[in-house]
C-alpha positions in Angstrom: -20.6 -5.1 13.3 -20.7 -4.0 9.6 -17.4 -4.3 7.7 -16.3 -1.0 6.1 -14.1 -1.1 3.1 -12.2 2.1 2.0 -11.6 2.5 -1.7 -8.9 5.1 -2.9 -8.5 5.5 -6.6 -5.0 6.8 -7.3 -3.1 8.3 -10.3 0.2 9.9 -9.7 -0.5 10.7 -6.0 3.0 10.3 -4.5 2.7 13.6 -2.7 -0.3 12.7 -0.6 -1.0 8.9 -0.7 1.2 8.2 2.4 -0.8 10.7 4.5 -4.0 9.4 3.1 -3.2 5.8 4.1 -2.0 7.0 7.6 -5.4 8.6 8.2 -7.3 5.5 6.9 -5.3 3.3 9.2 -5.3 5.4 12.4 -9.0 5.0 13.1 -10.9 4.4 16.3 -12.4 1.4 14.5 -10.1 -0.3 12.0 -11.6 -0.6 8.5 -12.2 -4.1 7.1 -9.8 -3.2 4.2 -8.1 -0.2 2.6 -8.0 -0.7 -1.2 -5.7 1.5 -3.3 -6.5 1.2 -7.0 -3.6 2.4 -9.0 -4.4 3.7 -12.5 -1.1 3.4 -14.4 0.8 5.9 -12.2 4.1 7.0 -13.6 5.4 8.4 -10.3 6.2 6.7 -7.0 2.6 6.1 -5.9 2.9 2.3 -6.1 6.2 2.2 -4.3 4.9 4.3 -1.5 1.8 2.2 -1.1 3.8 -1.0 -1.0 6.2 0.5 1.5 3.4 1.6 3.7 1.8 -1.8 3.7 5.1 -3.5 4.5 5.7 -1.1 7.4 2.2 -1.4 8.8 1.2 -5.1 8.6 -1.6 -4.4 11.1 -3.3 -2.1 8.5 -5.4 -4.1 6.0 -4.0 -2.3 2.9 -4.6 -3.9 -0.5 -3.0 -2.6 -3.7 -4.7 -3.5 -7.0 -4.1 -2.2 -10.5 -6.5 -0.9 -13.1 -4.5 -0.8 -16.3 -7.2 -1.4 -18.8 -8.0 2.2 -19.4 -7.1 5.6 -18.0 -9.8 7.4 -15.9 -11.3 7.9 -12.6 -14.6 6.0 -13.3 -13.1 2.7 -14.4 -10.6 2.9 -11.5 -13.3 3.7 -9.0 -15.5 0.9 -10.3 -12.6 -1.6 -10.1 -12.1 -0.8 -6.4 -15.8 -0.9 -5.6 -16.1 -4.3 -7.4 -13.1 -5.7 -5.6 -14.2 -4.7 -2.1 -15.6 -7.3 0.2 -17.0 -5.1 3.0 -20.7 -4.5 3.8 -20.2 -0.8 3.3 -18.0 0.8 0.7 -16.4 4.1 1.5 -14.9 6.1 -1.4 -12.4 9.0 -0.9 -9.8 10.7 -3.1 -6.1 10.0 -2.7 -5.5 13.5 -1.3 -8.2 13.1 1.4 -7.5 12.8 5.1 -10.2 10.8 6.9 -11.1 12.1 10.4 -10.0 9.4 12.9 -13.5 8.4 13.8 -14.7 8.2 10.1 -15.1 4.4 10.0 -16.8 4.5 13.4 -19.3 7.2 12.3 -20.0 5.4 9.0 -20.6 2.1 10.8 -23.1 3.9 13.1 -24.9 5.6 10.2 -25.7 2.3 8.4 -26.3 0.3 11.6 -28.7 2.8 13.2 -30.6 3.3 9.9 -31.1 0.0 8.1 -32.8 1.8 5.2 -29.9 4.1 4.5 -28.1 2.9 1.4 -25.7 5.8 0.9 -24.2 8.5 3.1 -22.1 11.7 2.8 -20.8 14.5 5.0 -18.9 17.8 5.1 -15.2 18.4 4.3 -12.6 20.7 5.9 -10.0 22.2 3.6 -6.7 21.3 5.4 -4.5 23.5 3.2 -6.6 26.7 3.9 -6.7 28.9 7.0 -9.7 29.2 9.3 -10.4 25.4 9.2 -13.1 25.3 11.9 -14.9 28.2 10.3 -14.6 26.6 6.9 -15.9 23.3 8.1 -19.0 25.0 9.7 -19.6 26.8 6.4 -19.2 23.7 4.3 -21.5 21.7 6.6 -24.3 24.3 6.4 -23.9 24.8 2.7 -23.6 21.2 1.6 -26.5 19.9 3.7 -28.7 22.6 2.2 -27.8 22.7 -1.5 -26.2 19.4 -2.4 -29.7 18.0 -3.1 -31.7 16.5 -6.0 -35.3 15.5 -6.6 -36.6 17.8 -4.0 -34.8 17.3 -0.7 -32.8 14.1 -1.3 -29.1 14.0 -0.4 -26.5 13.7 -3.2 -23.2 11.9 -2.4 -19.9 13.8 -2.6 -17.1 11.7 -4.1 -14.4 12.9 -1.7 -16.5 11.7 1.3 -19.1 9.1 0.5 -20.1 5.6 1.5 -22.7 3.2 0.2 -23.9 -0.3 1.0 -22.3 -3.0 -1.1 -25.8 -4.2 -2.1 -26.6 -0.7 -3.4 -23.4 -0.6 -5.5 -24.2 -4.0 -7.0 -27.6 -2.8 -7.9 -26.3 0.2 -9.9 -22.8 -1.0 -11.0 -24.0 -2.0 -14.4 -25.9 1.2 -15.0 -23.6 4.0 -13.9 -22.4 6.2 -16.7 -19.0 5.7 -18.1 -18.7 9.3 -19.3 -16.2 8.7 -22.1 -16.2 12.4 -23.0 -15.2 13.2 -19.4 -17.7 16.0 -18.8 -19.7 14.8 -15.8 -19.3 14.6 -12.0 -19.0 10.9 -11.3 -20.3 11.3 -7.8 -23.4 13.1 -8.9 -24.0 10.4 -11.4 -23.8 7.7 -8.7 -26.2 9.8 -6.6 -28.8 10.0 -9.3 -28.6 6.3 -10.1 -29.1 5.6 -6.4 -32.1 7.9 -6.2 -33.4 6.4 -9.4 -33.6 3.1 -7.6 -35.4 4.6 -4.7 -32.5 4.2 -2.4 -32.3 6.3 0.7 -29.3 8.6 1.0 -28.4 10.5 4.2 -26.2 13.4 5.3 -24.3 13.3 8.5 -22.3 16.3 9.9 -20.1 13.9 11.9 -18.9 12.1 8.7 -15.9 14.4 8.1 -13.0 14.2 5.7 -10.1 16.7 5.1 -9.5 17.6 1.5 -7.3 19.9 -0.5 -8.4 23.1 -2.0 -5.9 22.7 -4.9 -8.7 22.6 -7.4 -9.3 26.3 -6.7 -5.7 27.1 -7.7 -6.6 26.5 -11.4 -7.5 29.4 -13.7 -11.2 30.5 -13.8 -11.9 29.1 -17.3 -10.6 25.6 -16.2 -12.5 25.9 -13.0 -15.7 26.9 -14.8 -15.5 23.9 -17.0 -15.1 21.8 -13.9 -18.3 23.3 -12.3 -20.1 22.9 -15.6 -20.0 19.1 -14.9 -23.0 19.6 -12.5 -25.2 20.8 -15.4 -23.8 18.1 -17.7 -24.6 15.3 -15.3 -28.2 16.4 -14.8 -28.6 16.9 -18.5 -27.6 13.2 -18.8 -30.4 12.3 -16.3 -33.4 14.3 -17.5 -35.8 12.5 -15.1 -34.0 14.0 -12.1 -34.4 17.6 -11.0 -32.6 20.1 -8.8 -33.4 23.5 -7.3 -30.0 24.7 -6.1 -27.0 25.1 -8.4 -23.8 24.4 -6.4 -21.7 25.6 -9.4 -22.8 29.2 -8.9 -21.7 29.2 -5.3 -18.4 27.7 -6.2 -17.8 30.3 -8.9 -18.5 33.0 -6.4 -16.0 31.5 -3.9 -13.3 31.0 -6.5 -11.7 34.6 -6.5 -11.3 34.6 -2.7 -9.9 31.0 -2.5 -7.8 31.4 -5.6 -6.2 34.5 -4.1 -5.7 33.1 -0.6 -4.6 29.5 -1.4 -1.1 30.3 -2.8 -0.5 32.8 0.0 -1.3 30.2 2.6 0.8 27.6 0.8 3.9 29.9 0.8 3.4 30.6 4.5 3.2 26.8 5.3 6.3 26.2 3.2 8.3 28.9 5.0 7.3 27.3 8.3 7.9 23.7 7.0 4.4 22.6 7.9 2.7 19.7 6.1 -1.0 20.7 6.3 -2.3 17.2 5.3 -0.1 15.4 7.8 -1.1 17.8 10.6 -4.9 18.1 10.1 -5.8 15.2 12.4 -2.4 14.7 14.2 -3.6 15.3 17.7 -6.6 12.9 17.4 -4.4 10.3 15.7 -1.8 10.6 18.6 -4.6 10.0 21.1 -5.6 6.8 19.2 -1.9 5.6 19.1 -1.5 6.3 22.9 -4.7 4.4 23.6 -3.5 1.4 21.6 -0.1 1.5 23.2 -1.7 1.5 26.7 -3.8 -1.5 25.9 -0.8 -3.5 24.8 1.2 -2.9 27.9 
């Protein structure tokens, strides 16, 4: 069986890192390793990761530090370079892996030996109408998150690539010192530039926060401009669809609804991130408990 590493770059993620690790550890197939790469956090992120690892010795959690420079790209690179698995999964520290994520990722790369990268849809766990939102994200992402005709781009909050593919592009990925690009789109274009096959799977699901939409429109527009900036840095690659336009159209609705939903959850004392896969996680825990008795 292929060994799947999970890499989680983290900077000041004390609010969500424990939930993220819980989801990574409560899988139908245990990952080969769960690597948290701390990037000079000034909050309790490191303490929480260390406490989780001590409380769950069965979970293969590794904490490493990337203190050379501040930034997602060097932190991500440090984690990918340190990983020892055959397949390297990369998610954000506020992401909640669906309990069969490792199993699905393993199947994708086992069943298709030519697949070098994979991505899938996301559900926004801190928004209402989650099932409807997941269906919409799945339809939209598989259609428009494309480059060079109809080739799949990888999404940083829910992506995996073979270790051999990463080693082939590790020395070429852009460092983006001006911080104006989407690092996941950059990885995608370097993968496609090597002729590597990337695939989309609707079963490869991650829960993520919609907190980005809570920012003001000017800030959000600058964020979506990163799509154009990344393709400008890769003039050999083309795209037909512009995901930034769809995101900007969605912004008013989500920007309005997000704080209302957060206030409701706070009144009802509901932790959306902890609850998103709770029933499925409990079934895994019960199954494990039954096997040990």
